[in-house]
C-alpha positions in Angstrom: 17.1 -10.6 38.7 16.2 -8.9 35.4 18.0 -5.7 34.7 15.4 -3.1 33.6 17.9 -0.2 33.4 17.8 2.2 30.5 20.0 1.5 27.5 23.3 3.3 27.1 23.0 6.8 25.8 25.0 5.9 22.6 22.0 3.8 21.4 19.8 6.9 21.4 19.7 8.6 18.0 18.4 12.1 17.3 15.9 11.5 14.5 16.1 15.2 13.5 19.8 14.8 12.7 19.6 11.6 10.7 19.5 11.7 6.8 16.2 10.7 5.2 17.9 7.7 3.5 19.1 6.4 6.9 15.6 6.8 8.4 14.1 5.1 5.4 16.4 2.1 5.9 15.7 1.9 9.6 11.9 2.2 9.2 11.7 -0.3 6.3 14.0 -2.8 8.0 12.4 -2.8 11.4 8.7 -1.9 10.7 8.1 -5.1 8.8 6.5 -7.1 7.4 4.2 -4.5 5.9 1.0 -5.2 3.9 1.0 -3.9 0.3 -1.7 -1.6 -1.1 -1.8 -2.1 -4.9 -3.5 1.1 -5.9 -5.1 2.0 -9.2 -6.1 5.6 -10.1 -6.9 7.6 -13.2 -6.0 11.1 -14.2 -8.5 13.7 -15.6 -8.0 12.4 -19.1 -8.9 8.8 -18.0 -5.4 7.4 -18.2 -5.0 4.6 -15.7 -2.1 4.2 -13.2 -1.3 1.2 -11.0 1.4 1.2 -8.2 2.2 -0.6 -5.0 2.7 1.1 -1.6 3.9 -0.7 1.6 3.2 2.2 3.9 -0.4 0.9 4.3 -2.9 0.0 7.0 -6.5 0.2 8.1 -7.4 3.6 9.6 -11.1 3.0 10.5 -13.8 0.3 10.2 -16.9 2.4 10.8 -16.6 4.3 8.5 -14.4 2.0 6.5 -11.2 4.0 5.7 -7.9 2.7 4.4 -4.6 4.7 4.8 -1.5 4.5 2.6 1.3 7.0 2.1 3.2 7.5 -1.2 6.6 9.1 -0.6 8.0 11.8 -2.8 10.9 10.7 -4.9 14.6 11.7 -4.4 13.9 14.9 -6.3 10.9 15.8 -4.2 8.4 15.1 -6.9 5.1 13.5 -6.1 4.0 10.1 -7.5 1.4 9.8 -10.2 -1.0 8.2 -7.7 -1.1 11.5 -5.6 -1.3 13.6 -8.8 -4.2 11.5 -10.1 -6.1 11.6 -6.8 -5.9 15.4 -6.8 -7.6 15.3 -10.3 -10.0 12.4 -9.7 -10.7 11.6 -6.1 -11.1 7.8 -6.5 -8.8 4.8 -6.1 -9.0 1.1 -5.8 -6.8 -0.7 -3.3 -6.1 -4.3 -4.3 -4.7 -7.2 -2.2 -2.7 -9.2 -4.7 -1.3 -12.2 -2.9 1.8 -14.3 -3.8 0.6 -15.4 -7.2 0.5 -11.8 -8.4 3.7 -10.7 -6.7 5.7 -10.6 -10.0 3.1 -8.4 -11.7 2.9 -6.2 -8.6 6.7 -5.7 -8.6 6.6 -4.8 -12.4 4.1 -2.0 -11.6 6.6 -0.4 -9.3 8.6 0.7 -12.3 8.9 4.4 -12.9 7.0 4.8 -16.2 6.2 8.2 -17.8 3.0 9.9 -16.7 0.1 8.5 -18.8 1.8 5.2 -19.5 -0.4 2.2 -18.5 1.0 -0.1 -15.8 -1.8 -2.5 -16.4 -0.6 -3.2 -19.9 3.1 -3.0 -18.8 2.5 -5.9 -16.3 0.1 -7.9 -18.6 -2.9 -7.3 -16.3 -6.6 -7.0 -17.3 -8.9 -4.1 -16.3 -12.4 -4.7 -14.9 -15.1 -2.1 -14.2 -16.0 -1.4 -10.5 -19.2 0.8 -10.5 -20.0 3.3 -9.3 -16.3 4.3 -9.6 -14.6 5.4 -12.8 -11.3 3.8 -11.8 -10.7 0.3 -13.2 -9.7 -2.6 -10.9 -7.2 -5.3 -11.6 -9.4 -8.2 -12.8 -6.9 -10.8 -11.6 -6.8 -9.5 -8.0 -8.9 -11.5 -5.5 -9.6 -8.6 -3.2 -10.2 -5.0 -4.2 -11.5 -2.1 -2.1 -13.1 0.7 -4.2 -12.6 4.0 -2.5 -13.4 7.7 -2.6 -10.8 10.1 -1.4 -11.5 11.5 2.1 -8.3 13.4 2.7 -4.6 13.8 1.9 -2.3 14.9 4.7 1.0 16.2 3.4 4.2 16.4 5.3 6.2 18.8 3.2 7.7 18.9 -0.3 11.2 17.6 0.5 12.5 14.3 -0.8 10.9 11.2 0.8 8.2 13.3 2.4 4.9 11.4 2.6 1.4 12.2 1.5 -1.0 10.2 3.8 -4.0 9.2 1.8 -7.2 8.5 3.7 -9.6 6.6 1.3 -13.1 5.6 2.3 -14.3 2.3 1.0 -17.6 2.4 -0.9 -17.6 -0.9 -2.9 -15.7 -4.2 -2.5 -14.8 -7.1 -4.8 -14.1 -10.3 -2.9 -13.5 -13.5 -4.8 -15.7 -16.2 -3.1 -12.7 -18.6 -3.4 -10.9 -16.4 -0.9 -13.7 -14.8 1.2 -16.6 -17.0 2.5 -18.5 -14.0 3.9 -16.8 -14.4 7.3 -13.1 -15.4 6.9 -10.4 -14.8 4.3 -8.7 -18.1 3.4 -5.0 -17.3 3.5 -4.1 -20.7 2.0 -5.8 -19.4 -1.1 -4.9 -15.7 -0.9 -1.3 -16.3 0.1 -0.8 -12.8 1.4 2.7 -11.3 1.2 4.4 -8.6 3.1 7.1 -6.1 2.3 10.5 -6.2 4.0 13.6 -4.1 3.4 15.4 -3.8 0.1 14.1 -6.3 -2.5 12.8 -8.7 0.1 9.2 -9.9 0.6 7.7 -12.2 3.3 5.3 -15.0 2.9 2.5 -15.6 5.4 2.4 -19.4 5.4 4.1 -19.9 8.8 1.8 -18.5 11.5 1.4 -18.8 15.2 -1.5 -17.9 17.5 -1.8 -16.2 20.9 -5.0 -15.9 22.8 -5.8 -12.3 23.8 -6.0 -11.8 27.5 -9.4 -11.0 29.2 
């Protein structure tokens, strides 16, 4: 007979008493693998920024809205992505795939505001009208978005700023997207794990949804 009793009390943790760093490690280690939003923005002067965020998902299909959440750094300072969105309410969310994972990782470096991560990672810019923000020319999938809302959760270190971005234009490489399906054998999507680890998506299994 299966024992469905509650776990011992010592396994229950008071989240309000855990340090932010401990929560981060628990979240990032157990809520995984996570898709990666590779986000380009520009500031008011037109300087481009490119950064990856693994707190990322689909928020709505109709209207089409993506959600990602840049965290404040250890000093409580906001990322350039959030600062830029407050100046120019546009962004492009790219799906890079395994072949671009090295470049994606390079763009996670903490460069000075105004420095260009495209150049730093050896990536090319491409226009994505009607938006002013450039896209990564090498990325097979790109969702051009206008800012819908930013929900902030405080100004303390590691506080998130949840970005809701409405998709208005899409770039989809025909080698990856046939109009109905994404070919993951070509895209080779990757997921973020804890620490420095990433996950490949070349080992899949299927389960039929119940009626």
